C-alpha positions as CSV (number, residue, x, y, z in Angstrom):
1,M,-6.9,3.1,-32.4
2,G,-9.7,5.2,-30.7
3,P,-9.3,6.2,-27.0
4,K,-12.5,4.2,-26.1
5,R,-10.9,1.0,-27.9
6,V,-7.3,1.4,-26.0
7,V,-8.9,1.6,-22.9
8,R,-11.2,-1.4,-23.5
9,E,-8.5,-3.5,-24.7
10,Y,-6.2,-2.5,-21.4
11,L,-9.1,-3.7,-19.4
12,L,-9.3,-6.9,-21.6
13,L,-5.6,-7.4,-21.0
14,G,-5.7,-6.9,-17.0
15,L,-9.1,-9.3,-16.9
16,R,-6.9,-12.0,-19.0
17,F,-3.9,-11.7,-16.5
18,D,-6.4,-12.8,-14.0
19,R,-7.6,-16.0,-15.7
20,L,-3.6,-16.9,-15.4
21,V,-3.0,-15.9,-12.0
22,P,-6.4,-15.8,-9.5
23,G,-6.0,-12.3,-7.8
24,F,-4.3,-10.5,-10.1
25,V,-7.0,-8.4,-10.7
26,D,-7.6,-6.9,-7.2
27,A,-10.6,-4.9,-8.1
28,Y,-12.9,-4.7,-11.1
29,T,-16.1,-2.4,-11.5
30,G,-16.4,-2.3,-15.1
31,E,-18.6,-3.6,-17.5
32,A,-19.7,-7.3,-16.6
33,A,-19.6,-8.1,-20.0
34,L,-15.9,-7.6,-20.5
35,R,-15.3,-9.9,-17.5
36,R,-17.7,-12.3,-19.1
37,Q,-15.8,-12.4,-22.6
38,V,-12.6,-13.3,-21.1
39,E,-14.0,-16.0,-18.9
40,S,-15.6,-17.5,-22.0
41,E,-11.8,-17.4,-24.0
42,P,-9.6,-20.1,-23.7
43,P,-6.6,-19.6,-21.3
44,P,-4.5,-16.9,-22.8
45,E,-0.5,-17.5,-23.5
46,P,1.5,-15.5,-21.2
47,A,4.0,-14.6,-23.8
48,A,0.9,-13.5,-26.1
49,L,-0.3,-11.2,-22.9
50,A,3.3,-9.2,-22.8
51,A,3.1,-9.0,-26.6
52,R,-0.4,-7.3,-26.3
53,A,1.1,-5.2,-23.7
54,R,3.8,-3.7,-26.0
55,E,1.4,-3.2,-28.8
56,L,-1.0,-1.1,-27.0
57,R,2.1,0.9,-25.6
58,A,2.9,1.6,-29.4
59,E,-0.9,2.5,-30.1
60,L,-1.0,4.9,-27.2
61,D,0.1,8.2,-29.0
62,S,-2.3,7.9,-31.7
63,S,-5.1,7.2,-29.1
64,D,-6.2,10.9,-28.5
65,L,-6.4,10.6,-24.8
66,D,-4.8,13.3,-23.2
67,G,-1.4,13.3,-21.4
68,E,-2.4,12.4,-18.0
69,R,-4.4,9.2,-18.9
70,R,-1.4,8.3,-21.8
71,R,1.0,8.2,-18.9
72,F,-0.9,6.3,-16.5
73,L,-1.9,3.4,-19.3
74,D,1.8,3.7,-20.6
75,A,3.0,3.1,-17.1
76,H,0.9,0.2,-16.2
77,L,1.3,-1.7,-19.8
78,V,5.2,-1.6,-19.0
79,A,4.3,-3.4,-15.9
80,L,1.8,-5.6,-17.6
81,E,4.2,-6.6,-20.2
82,C,7.1,-7.6,-17.6
83,S,4.5,-9.9,-15.9
84,G,3.8,-11.5,-19.2
85,R,7.2,-12.0,-19.7
86,K,7.8,-13.7,-16.1
87,L,4.5,-15.5,-16.4
88,A,6.1,-16.9,-19.9
89,G,9.2,-18.2,-17.9
90,E,11.6,-15.3,-18.9
91,R,14.2,-14.8,-16.4
92,V,14.3,-11.1,-15.1
93,P,16.4,-9.7,-12.7
94,F,14.6,-8.6,-9.5
95,V,15.5,-5.1,-9.1
96,A,14.6,-5.0,-12.9
97,E,11.1,-6.6,-12.4
98,V,10.4,-4.2,-9.5
99,E,11.1,-1.4,-11.2
100,S,9.5,-2.5,-14.3
101,Y,6.0,-3.0,-11.8
102,F,6.7,0.3,-9.8
103,Q,8.5,2.7,-11.4
104,V,11.5,2.5,-8.8
105,R,14.6,1.1,-8.3
106,I,15.4,-0.3,-5.0
107,E,18.9,-1.0,-3.3
108,L,19.9,-2.8,0.5
109,G,19.3,-0.2,3.5
110,D,21.6,1.2,5.6
111,P,22.4,-0.7,8.6
112,D,23.9,2.4,10.4
113,A,20.4,3.9,9.9
114,Y,18.8,0.8,11.5
115,R,21.5,1.1,14.3
116,A,20.4,4.6,15.1
117,S,16.7,3.4,15.4
118,H,17.3,0.4,17.8
119,V,19.8,3.1,19.9
120,E,16.7,5.6,19.9
121,L,14.5,2.4,21.0
122,D,16.9,1.6,23.9
123,R,16.6,5.0,25.1
124,L,12.7,4.8,24.9
125,L,12.0,1.5,26.4
126,P,12.1,1.1,30.3
127,G,13.7,-1.7,32.1
128,D,17.2,-3.2,32.4
129,G,16.9,-6.3,30.0
130,S,18.3,-6.6,26.6
131,L,16.5,-4.3,23.8
132,P,14.7,-7.2,22.5
133,D,13.4,-8.1,25.5
134,R,12.3,-5.1,26.5
135,I,10.5,-4.5,23.1
136,A,9.2,-7.8,23.0
137,A,7.5,-6.7,26.6
138,F,6.3,-3.6,25.3
139,R,4.5,-5.4,22.5
140,A,3.0,-7.9,24.9
141,R,1.5,-5.1,26.9
142,D,0.4,-3.3,23.8
143,E,-1.2,-6.4,22.2
144,V,-5.1,-6.5,21.7
145,P,-6.8,-9.5,23.1
146,P,-8.4,-11.7,20.3
147,E,-12.1,-11.0,21.9
148,K,-11.3,-7.6,21.5
149,L,-9.8,-7.3,18.0
150,E,-13.2,-6.3,16.5
151,P,-14.4,-4.4,18.8
152,C,-11.3,-2.1,18.6
153,V,-11.4,-2.4,14.8
154,L,-14.6,-0.8,14.6
155,A,-14.1,1.7,17.3
156,L,-11.2,3.1,15.4
157,S,-13.2,2.8,12.1
158,S,-16.4,4.9,13.2
159,A,-13.9,7.6,14.7
160,L,-11.9,7.7,11.2
161,R,-14.7,7.7,9.6
162,D,-16.4,10.5,11.1
163,R,-13.5,12.4,10.3
164,V,-12.9,11.4,6.5
165,R,-16.3,11.8,5.8
166,V,-16.4,15.8,6.8
167,R,-13.2,16.2,5.1
168,Y,-13.1,14.1,1.8
169,C,-17.5,14.2,1.1
170,L,-17.9,10.4,0.6
171,P,-21.1,9.8,-0.6
172,P,-24.2,9.1,2.0
173,E,-24.1,5.0,1.0
174,E,-20.5,4.3,1.7
175,T,-20.1,1.4,4.0
176,V,-17.3,-0.8,4.9
177,E,-17.9,-4.6,6.5
178,Y,-14.9,-5.7,8.4
179,Q,-14.4,-9.9,9.0
180,V,-11.7,-11.4,11.3
181,V,-9.9,-14.1,9.1
182,T,-6.9,-16.4,9.4
183,D,-4.2,-18.1,7.7
184,K,-3.2,-15.6,5.3
185,P,0.1,-14.1,4.3
186,W,-1.0,-10.2,5.0
187,S,-2.3,-8.9,8.4
188,G,-5.1,-6.9,6.3
189,F,-6.9,-6.7,2.9
190,N,-9.5,-4.5,1.4
191,Y,-11.7,-5.9,-1.5
192,Y,-13.7,-3.3,-2.9
193,L,-17.1,-4.2,-4.0
194,G,-17.9,-1.2,-6.1
195,D,-21.0,0.8,-5.4
196,Y,-19.1,2.5,-2.9
197,R,-18.7,-0.6,-0.7
198,S,-15.8,-2.5,0.9
199,R,-15.3,-5.8,2.8
200,V,-12.0,-5.5,5.1
201,A,-10.4,-8.8,6.1
202,I,-8.6,-8.6,9.3
203,N,-6.0,-11.4,9.8
204,A,-6.2,-12.6,13.7
205,D,-3.0,-14.7,13.2
206,V,-0.9,-11.8,13.0
207,G,-1.1,-10.7,16.4
208,H,-2.4,-6.9,16.5
209,R,-1.2,-4.3,18.6
210,M,-2.9,-1.1,19.6
211,A,-0.3,1.1,18.4
212,A,-0.6,-0.2,14.9
213,L,-4.7,-1.1,14.7
214,P,-5.4,2.7,13.8
215,H,-2.5,2.4,11.1
216,L,-4.0,-0.6,10.0
217,V,-7.7,0.8,9.7
218,A,-6.7,3.8,8.2
219,H,-4.8,2.0,5.5
220,E,-7.5,-0.1,4.8
221,S,-10.5,1.8,5.0
222,Y,-10.8,5.8,6.3
223,P,-8.9,7.7,4.3
224,G,-7.1,4.6,2.7
225,H,-7.9,2.1,0.2
226,H,-11.6,2.4,0.5
227,T,-11.9,5.8,0.6
228,E,-9.5,6.1,-2.7
229,H,-11.7,3.7,-4.4
230,C,-15.0,6.0,-3.8
231,R,-13.3,9.1,-4.6
232,K,-12.2,7.9,-7.8
233,Q,-15.3,5.8,-8.8
234,A,-17.3,9.5,-7.9
235,G,-14.4,11.3,-9.9
236,L,-12.2,10.0,-12.3
237,I,-14.6,7.1,-13.5
238,G,-18.3,8.8,-12.6
239,R,-17.8,12.4,-13.5
240,L,-14.7,12.0,-16.2
241,A,-15.4,8.4,-17.6
242,H,-11.5,7.6,-17.2
243,T,-12.9,4.1,-17.1
244,E,-9.3,2.7,-16.8
245,Q,-9.4,3.1,-13.5
246,T,-12.5,0.5,-13.2
247,I,-9.6,-2.0,-12.9
248,F,-6.9,-2.2,-10.3
249,L,-4.1,-4.4,-11.0
250,V,-1.5,-6.3,-8.8
251,N,2.2,-5.2,-9.6
252,T,1.4,-1.9,-11.3
253,P,2.5,1.8,-10.6
254,Q,-1.2,2.2,-8.8
255,C,-0.1,-0.2,-6.0
256,L,3.0,1.6,-4.8
257,M,0.5,5.2,-5.4
258,A,-2.1,3.1,-3.3
259,E,0.2,1.6,-0.5
260,G,1.9,4.7,0.1
261,L,-1.4,6.9,0.6
262,A,-2.8,4.1,2.6
263,D,0.2,3.9,4.8
264,L,0.1,8.0,5.2
265,G,-3.6,7.5,6.3
266,L,-3.1,8.2,10.0
267,H,-0.5,11.1,9.5
268,A,-2.9,12.8,7.1
269,V,-6.3,12.7,9.2
270,V,-5.3,12.5,12.5
271,G,-1.2,13.6,12.6
272,P,1.1,14.0,15.7
273,G,-0.8,12.9,18.8
274,W,-2.3,10.1,17.2
275,G,-1.2,7.7,20.2
276,P,-3.1,9.7,23.0
277,W,-6.0,9.8,20.6
278,T,-5.9,6.2,20.2
279,A,-5.3,5.6,23.7
280,E,-8.7,6.8,24.7
281,I,-10.5,5.1,21.9
282,M,-9.0,2.0,23.5
283,A,-9.7,3.1,27.0
284,D,-13.8,3.1,26.1
285,L,-13.2,-0.5,25.3
286,G,-11.7,-1.3,28.4
287,L,-8.1,-1.5,26.8
288,R,-4.9,0.3,28.6
289,M,-2.6,1.8,25.9
290,E,0.6,3.9,26.7
291,G,-0.3,6.3,23.7
292,E,2.4,8.7,24.1
293,L,5.0,6.2,24.3
294,A,3.6,4.1,21.8
295,E,3.9,7.2,19.4
296,R,7.5,7.7,20.0
297,V,8.2,3.8,19.7
298,E,6.6,3.6,16.2
299,H,8.0,6.8,14.9
300,A,11.2,5.2,16.1
301,L,10.4,1.9,14.3
302,A,9.8,3.5,11.0
303,G,13.6,4.0,10.7
304,L,13.8,0.4,10.2
305,L,10.9,0.6,7.2
306,T,13.4,-0.7,4.6
307,V,14.7,-3.9,6.4
308,Q,11.5,-6.1,4.7
309,Q,12.6,-4.9,1.3
310,D,16.4,-5.5,2.2
311,A,14.4,-9.2,2.9
312,A,13.0,-9.3,-0.6
313,L,16.3,-8.5,-2.3
314,L,18.5,-11.1,-0.1
315,L,15.6,-13.6,-1.2
316,H,15.4,-13.2,-4.9
317,D,18.0,-10.8,-5.8
318,R,21.1,-12.2,-3.5
319,G,20.1,-15.7,-3.4
320,A,19.9,-15.8,0.3
321,D,18.7,-18.9,2.0
322,P,15.4,-18.3,3.9
323,D,16.8,-19.2,7.0
324,E,19.1,-16.3,6.6
325,V,16.3,-13.7,5.3
326,V,14.6,-14.9,9.0
327,A,17.4,-13.9,11.0
328,H,17.8,-10.4,9.2
329,L,14.3,-9.9,9.9
330,R,14.8,-11.0,13.4
331,R,18.0,-8.8,13.8
332,W,17.1,-5.7,12.7
333,L,13.0,-5.4,13.3
334,L,13.4,-7.1,16.7
335,V,10.5,-9.7,16.0
336,D,10.4,-13.2,16.8
337,E,10.4,-16.3,14.7
338,R,6.6,-16.6,14.2
339,R,6.5,-13.0,13.1
340,A,9.5,-13.2,11.0
341,R,8.1,-16.5,9.2
342,H,5.0,-14.8,8.5
343,M,6.8,-11.9,6.8
344,L,8.8,-14.6,4.8
345,R,5.7,-16.3,3.5
346,F,4.6,-12.9,1.8
347,L,8.0,-12.4,0.6
348,S,7.8,-15.5,-0.8
349,D,4.4,-15.7,-2.4
350,P,4.5,-15.5,-6.0
351,L,2.1,-12.8,-6.5
352,W,3.2,-10.7,-3.8
353,R,6.8,-11.5,-3.8
354,A,7.8,-7.8,-4.9
355,Y,5.1,-6.0,-3.3
356,T,6.9,-5.0,-0.3
357,T,8.4,-2.3,-2.3
358,T,5.1,-0.6,-2.6
359,Y,5.0,0.2,1.4
360,V,8.5,1.0,1.7
361,E,9.2,3.3,-1.5
362,G,5.6,4.2,-1.6
363,Y,5.5,5.8,1.9
364,R,8.9,7.2,1.5
365,L,7.9,8.9,-2.0
366,L,4.5,10.3,-0.8
367,R,5.8,11.3,2.5
368,S,8.4,13.6,0.9
369,W,5.8,15.0,-1.7
370,L,3.3,15.8,1.0
371,A,6.2,17.9,3.2
372,A,7.2,19.4,0.0
373,R,3.7,20.9,-0.8
374,P,3.3,24.1,-1.8
375,A,3.1,27.6,0.5
376,G,-0.3,27.6,2.1
377,E,-1.5,24.4,0.8
378,P,-2.7,22.2,4.0
379,L,-1.9,18.6,4.3
380,G,-5.4,17.3,3.6
381,E,-5.8,19.3,0.7
382,R,-2.2,17.9,-0.8
383,Y,-3.6,14.7,0.3
384,R,-6.8,14.7,-1.5
385,R,-4.8,14.9,-4.7
386,L,-3.5,11.2,-4.1
387,L,-7.5,10.3,-3.5
388,D,-8.2,12.1,-7.0
389,E,-5.9,11.9,-9.5
390,P,-4.5,9.3,-11.8
391,L,-0.6,9.9,-10.4
392,V,2.1,7.5,-10.9
393,P,5.5,7.5,-9.2
394,A,7.3,9.0,-12.1
395,A,4.9,11.9,-12.1
396,V,5.4,12.5,-8.4
397,R,8.9,12.4,-8.8
398,A,9.2,15.0,-11.3
399,E,7.0,17.2,-9.5
400,L,9.3,16.8,-6.5
401,A,12.4,18.0,-8.7
402,S,10.6,20.8,-9.7
403,S,10.1,22.2,-6.3
404,A,13.6,21.2,-5.0
405,G,15.2,24.6,-4.8
406,A,11.5,25.9,-3.0
407,R,11.0,25.8,0.8
408,P,9.4,23.6,2.3
409,T,6.2,25.0,3.5
410,G,3.5,23.2,6.1
411,G,6.6,22.5,8.2
412,P,7.9,19.3,8.1
413,A,6.4,16.0,7.3
414,D,4.5,15.8,10.5
415,G,2.9,19.4,9.9
């Protein structure tokens, strides 16, 4: 089977999954004729989709695609085969399911590390009350008034866009439209529309904080999802004709890469000092933010990153009761019942139940990879590879392994 035909069959396979699970295709900018073809077909059988994924994997070696493209497609076909098996009713252990989707093997985090984060938070937060009370008070002071949410998002987006357009040469016609929505299982979502345009939805139900909002905007837009889509459309698709990149599928390795790079967006383009930087922007909107303290608190909270993945394991691997999962989230993340229940909603969603791993392991893997960059390579240039190349987690781990004996340059991960 020729390379064009293999890629075409991969695109059709992904579009057929979307017939079974609406939302499975996160973005598609390929030929409209392929989508019309799939829409005109009878609904596919999940087992047949899994079998087709296996067949396409077997045909990759004879496809004349280069090694990088074969590696990308092979990883994604493994994920699609697992999705097909799951949809066909096959019982797949949760840890194995996650590994098939994202090329990572997950396990429970270390409560001692969580306790250490709590000790640091206890040291940072003023007052004499309990730690849960003091962090609740800090979060309340940091909360964005509902009427200020959209202006804050737009101001942060503009400031980040100015930096990203200079550093990463986005096309002049690129644009992001923001919408404030409610009743969603996530805090924000990027809908890439093609032609360098995105619509980003911000969920007002979450209760956004000034310290978290720049991370969210960087994640969804600049230099996160929107920027990655634009760079790959111009480069991999436009110049190199890697048409497999015209589809973005949920529960595949590209999700772990995309969420990891998006979560590191603020780190890549602002870096240390992002708290005071954000506070200046908030001040222009009449809001007071404790910038330096917020940055230190968020750094301490990063030590609790794995807690939500623990919750997914407890729910789907250990058979824990949902109330036990909520208690786990509340204990370690120091959040209230409402916030914990919102997290549980995401963890319980059939499409998104494994997806928390993309944030946890994606951040962890790519932060280590950025820190291990070669001597003299700026952080921003290393990050550019994430925006431009069809990397998968296994390839990133291989690069890390090959540089394991070398002295990391560029300083620590915050360098």
